[in-house]
KEKE-3310 file (N, C-alpha, C; in steps of 0.2 Angstrom, whole numbers, plus 5000, padded with zeros to 4 digits):
npx = (4837:4850:4856:4870:4868:4856:4861:4869:4859:4851:4860:4863:4850:4848:4858:4853:4841:4845:4857:4867:4870:4882:4892:4907:4922:4938:4937:4930:4914:4905:4895:4900:4911:4907:4900:4910:4917:4927:4941:4942:4954:4970:4984:4997:5010:5021:5028:5039:5038:5045:5044:5043:5038:5034:5022:5013:5012:5008:4995:4989:4989:4981:4969:4966:4968:4962:4969:4975:4985:4997:4999:5014:5030:5043:5059:5065:5078:5086:5086:5078:5063:5047:5031:5020:5007:4990:4976:4968:4969:4982:4984:4995:5008:5010:5024:5028:5042:5052:5061:5078:5083:5086:5089:5087:5072:5067:5069:5057:5044:5030:5016:4999:4985:4970:4953:4945:4948:4943:4933:4942:4950:4940:4936:4948:4949:4937:4940:4948:4961:4975:4973:4980:4978:4971:4981:4991:5003:5017:5016:5002:4996:4985:4984:4984:4991:4993:4997:5005:5005:5019:5023:5026:5024:5012:5007:4992:4986:4978:4973:4985)
npy = (5148:5160:5174:5184:5194:5200:5196:5185:5176:5175:5170:5157:5152:5151:5142:5130:5128:5127:5117:5115:5128:5140:5143:5145:5141:5144:5135:5125:5119:5128:5122:5109:5108:5107:5095:5085:5083:5074:5067:5051:5044:5043:5050:5040:5041:5054:5063:5070:5081:5088:5103:5115:5128:5135:5142:5140:5126:5124:5130:5121:5108:5111:5115:5104:5092:5095:5099:5106:5120:5115:5120:5122:5124:5122:5120:5117:5106:5107:5121:5126:5134:5128:5120:5113:5102:5095:5084:5085:5093:5087:5075:5065:5073:5080:5087:5100:5105:5118:5116:5118:5129:5122:5109:5091:5081:5071:5054:5047:5038:5043:5038:5037:5031:5020:5014:5010:5009:5012:5021:5031:5034:5039:5051:5059:5061:5067:5080:5085:5080:5072:5056:5039:5023:5008:4997:4983:4974:4963:4957:4957:4968:4982:4997:5015:5029:5046:5062:5077:5095:5097:5086:5076:5059:5051:5037:5029:5017:5002:5001:4994)
npz = (5092:5095:5085:5081:5072:5060:5047:5049:5054:5042:5033:5040:5039:5025:5022:5029:5022:5009:5006:4997:4993:4987:4997:5003:5012:5009:4998:5003:5007:5019:5027:5026:5034:5048:5047:5046:5058:5071:5063:5054:5057:5065:5073:5078:5084:5087:5072:5060:5046:5031:5024:5011:5012:5027:5031:5021:5021:5034:5033:5023:5029:5040:5034:5025:5032:5044:5055:5071:5078:5090:5106:5111:5120:5115:5107:5091:5088:5077:5074:5064:5057:5063:5066:5077:5074:5078:5080:5091:5107:5117:5109:5099:5088:5071:5065:5056:5047:5041:5027:5023:5010:4995:5000:4999:4999:5013:5015:5022:5029:5034:5045:5047:5056:5055:5059:5049:5033:5020:5023:5029:5017:5009:5016:5016:5002:4999:5005:4995:4994:4986:4984:4984:4976:4985:4993:4997:5007:5008:5020:5022:5026:5024:5015:5010:5001:5003:4996:5000:4998:4995:4990:4998:5003:5013:5022:5026:5036:5042:5058:5070)
capx = (4844:4851:4862:4873:4865:4851:4864:4871:4853:4849:4865:4861:4843:4849:4862:4849:4836:4849:4864:4872:4872:4889:4895:4913:4928:4944:4936:4927:4908:4905:4891:4903:4916:4903:4898:4916:4918:4933:4942:4942:4961:4973:4991:4999:5016:5024:5032:5040:5037:5049:5040:5047:5036:5030:5016:5008:5012:5003:4988:4987:4988:4975:4963:4964:4967:4958:4973:4975:4991:4998:5002:5020:5035:5049:5063:5067:5085:5090:5085:5074:5056:5043:5025:5017:4999:4987:4969:4965:4974:4984:4985:5002:5008:5014:5028:5031:5049:5054:5067:5083:5083:5091:5089:5082:5067:5069:5066:5054:5037:5026:5010:4993:4981:4963:4950:4941:4952:4939:4930:4947:4952:4935:4937:4953:4947:4931:4943:4952:4968:4976:4974:4982:4974:4972:4987:4993:5011:5018:5013:4995:4994:4982:4985:4984:4995:4991:5002:5004:5007:5026:5025:5028:5019:5010:5003:4986:4986:4973:4976:4988)
capy = (5150:5168:5176:5190:5199:5197:5193:5178:5172:5174:5165:5151:5150:5149:5135:5125:5127:5125:5115:5116:5135:5141:5147:5141:5144:5141:5130:5119:5122:5129:5117:5103:5108:5104:5088:5080:5081:5071:5063:5044:5042:5046:5050:5036:5044:5061:5062:5076:5082:5093:5107:5121:5135:5133:5145:5137:5119:5124:5131:5115:5103:5113:5115:5097:5087:5098:5099:5113:5121:5113:5125:5119:5128:5118:5122:5112:5105:5110:5128:5128:5135:5123:5121:5106:5101:5089:5083:5088:5094:5081:5070:5066:5079:5081:5093:5103:5109:5121:5113:5123:5130:5117:5102:5086:5078:5066:5048:5045:5035:5044:5034:5038:5024:5021:5007:5009:5011:5014:5028:5036:5036:5044:5057:5063:5062:5073:5086:5087:5077:5067:5049:5034:5017:5004:4993:4978:4973:4955:4955:4957:4975:4986:5004:5019:5034:5053:5067:5084:5100:5097:5079:5070:5053:5049:5031:5028:5010:4999:5001:4988)
capz = (5092:5094:5081:5082:5067:5055:5042:5052:5054:5035:5030:5043:5036:5018:5022:5031:5017:5003:5008:4991:4991:4986:5003:5004:5016:5006:4994:5007:5009:5026:5030:5026:5040:5054:5047:5047:5065:5072:5057:5055:5057:5071:5073:5084:5087:5083:5067:5056:5038:5029:5019:5008:5015:5033:5031:5016:5023:5040:5030:5019:5034:5044:5029:5022:5037:5050:5061:5075:5081:5097:5111:5115:5122:5114:5102:5086:5088:5071:5074:5058:5059:5064:5069:5079:5073:5081:5079:5097:5113:5120:5104:5095:5083:5065:5066:5050:5048:5035:5025:5021:5003:4991:5003:4996:5003:5017:5013:5027:5028:5040:5044:5051:5057:5055:5060:5043:5028:5015:5026:5029:5011:5006:5020:5013:4995:5000:5006:4990:4995:4981:4987:4979:4977:4991:4992:5002:5007:5008:5027:5023:5029:5019:5016:5004:5002:5000:4994:5003:4993:4994:4987:5003:5003:5019:5022:5030:5037:5046:5065:5071)
cpx = (4845:4857:4864:4871:4860:4855:4866:4865:4851:4854:4864:4855:4844:4853:4858:4844:4839:4856:4869:4873:4879:4892:4901:4918:4934:4943:4932:4920:4907:4901:4895:4908:4913:4902:4904:4917:4926:4935:4943:4949:4964:4981:4994:5005:5018:5028:5033:5040:5041:5044:5044:5045:5031:5023:5011:5007:5007:4996:4985:4985:4982:4969:4961:4964:4964:4962:4973:4982:4991:5001:5008:5025:5042:5052:5065:5075:5089:5090:5081:5067:5052:5036:5023:5009:4997:4980:4966:4970:4975:4986:4993:5002:5012:5018:5030:5037:5050:5060:5072:5083:5088:5091:5085:5077:5070:5066:5063:5047:5032:5019:5005:4989:4974:4960:4946:4945:4948:4936:4936:4949:4946:4935:4942:4951:4941:4934:4948:4960:4969:4978:4976:4977:4975:4977:4988:5000:5011:5016:5006:4992:4991:4983:4984:4989:4991:4997:5000:5006:5014:5028:5027:5022:5018:5005:4998:4985:4980:4977:4979:4985)
cpy = (5157:5169:5183:5196:5196:5194:5186:5174:5171:5169:5158:5148:5147:5142:5129:5123:5125:5123:5115:5123:5136:5145:5142:5145:5140:5135:5124:5122:5122:5124:5110:5102:5105:5097:5083:5078:5078:5066:5055:5041:5045:5046:5046:5038:5050:5059:5069:5076:5088:5097:5113:5128:5133:5136:5142:5129:5119:5125:5125:5110:5105:5113:5108:5092:5089:5098:5106:5113:5119:5119:5121:5125:5125:5121:5116:5112:5108:5117:5130:5129:5129:5124:5114:5107:5095:5089:5087:5089:5088:5075:5071:5071:5077:5087:5094:5107:5112:5119:5119:5123:5125:5110:5098:5083:5072:5060:5044:5042:5037:5040:5037:5031:5025:5014:5005:5012:5015:5021:5033:5039:5041:5051:5061:5065:5068:5079:5088:5085:5072:5060:5044:5028:5013:4999:4988:4976:4965:4953:4955:4963:4979:4993:5008:5025:5041:5057:5074:5088:5100:5090:5074:5065:5051:5043:5031:5020:5008:4999:4994:4984)
cpz = (5091:5089:5082:5078:5063:5049:5043:5052:5047:5032:5033:5040:5029:5018:5024:5025:5010:5004:5003:4989:4991:4991:5004:5008:5013:5002:4997:5009:5016:5029:5031:5032:5046:5053:5047:5054:5066:5066:5059:5054:5063:5070:5079:5087:5083:5078:5063:5049:5036:5023:5017:5010:5021:5033:5027:5018:5029:5037:5027:5024:5038:5040:5027:5027:5044:5056:5064:5077:5088:5100:5114:5116:5121:5108:5097:5087:5082:5070:5068:5061:5059:5067:5071:5077:5075:5079:5085:5103:5116:5115:5102:5090:5077:5066:5059:5051:5041:5033:5022:5013:5000:4994:4999:5001:5007:5015:5020:5025:5034:5039:5049:5051:5057:5057:5053:5037:5022:5017:5026:5022:5008:5010:5017:5006:4995:5001:5001:4990:4990:4985:4982:4980:4983:4989:4998:5001:5008:5015:5028:5025:5023:5021:5010:5006:5000:5000:4997:4997:4991:4991:4992:5003:5011:5019:5027:5031:5042:5053:5067:5077)
residu = (UNK:UNK:UNK:UNK:UNK:UNK:UNK:UNK:UNK:UNK:UNK:UNK:UNK:UNK:UNK:UNK:UNK:UNK:UNK:UNK:UNK:UNK:UNK:UNK:UNK:UNK:UNK:UNK:UNK:UNK:UNK:UNK:UNK:UNK:UNK:UNK:UNK:UNK:UNK:UNK:UNK:UNK:UNK:UNK:UNK:UNK:UNK:UNK:UNK:UNK:UNK:UNK:UNK:UNK:UNK:UNK:UNK:UNK:UNK:UNK:UNK:UNK:UNK:UNK:UNK:UNK:UNK:UNK:UNK:UNK:UNK:UNK:UNK:UNK:UNK:UNK:UNK:UNK:UNK:UNK:UNK:UNK:UNK:UNK:UNK:UNK:UNK:UNK:UNK:UNK:UNK:UNK:UNK:UNK:UNK:UNK:UNK:UNK:UNK:UNK:UNK:UNK:UNK:UNK:UNK:UNK:UNK:UNK:UNK:UNK:UNK:UNK:UNK:UNK:UNK:UNK:UNK:UNK:UNK:UNK:UNK:UNK:UNK:UNK:UNK:UNK:UNK:UNK:UNK:UNK:UNK:UNK:UNK:UNK:UNK:UNK:UNK:UNK:UNK:UNK:UNK:UNK:UNK:UNK:UNK:UNK:UNK:UNK:UNK:UNK:UNK:UNK:UNK:UNK:UNK:UNK:UNK:UNK:UNK:UNK)
# end
């Protein structure tokens, strides 16, 4: 493998020889980023989440959920600042909308889906996301919730 510099080669060698070496990118071990790959959950339909600070919200969702900014040429109907985030190009989006100062949180229940609830819950937990316990509803659906940095609860359910 070719490296751009001897420093890059030395860093890669140390990471391979000592996977627990303290190399971190925003609190996440660099070697861990590559091992996660595509997340064990998906966004089935576009949904919006209100955040107090768009820049901080975008950074949190990108870091903790591994999302990428979608390249869109649309305008938010409300005129408020927003950003569309997705897992991969062409996927459904989570739209973060900067809430107006003093506005109350919307009473919405955004949902993500997974084929393996335990695996998805562990994936979120490993990334430092505050996850709740496994739950079931009266219809027999299994799910858990996690909370973003603004206190929004998002459910992760077994794929319908």
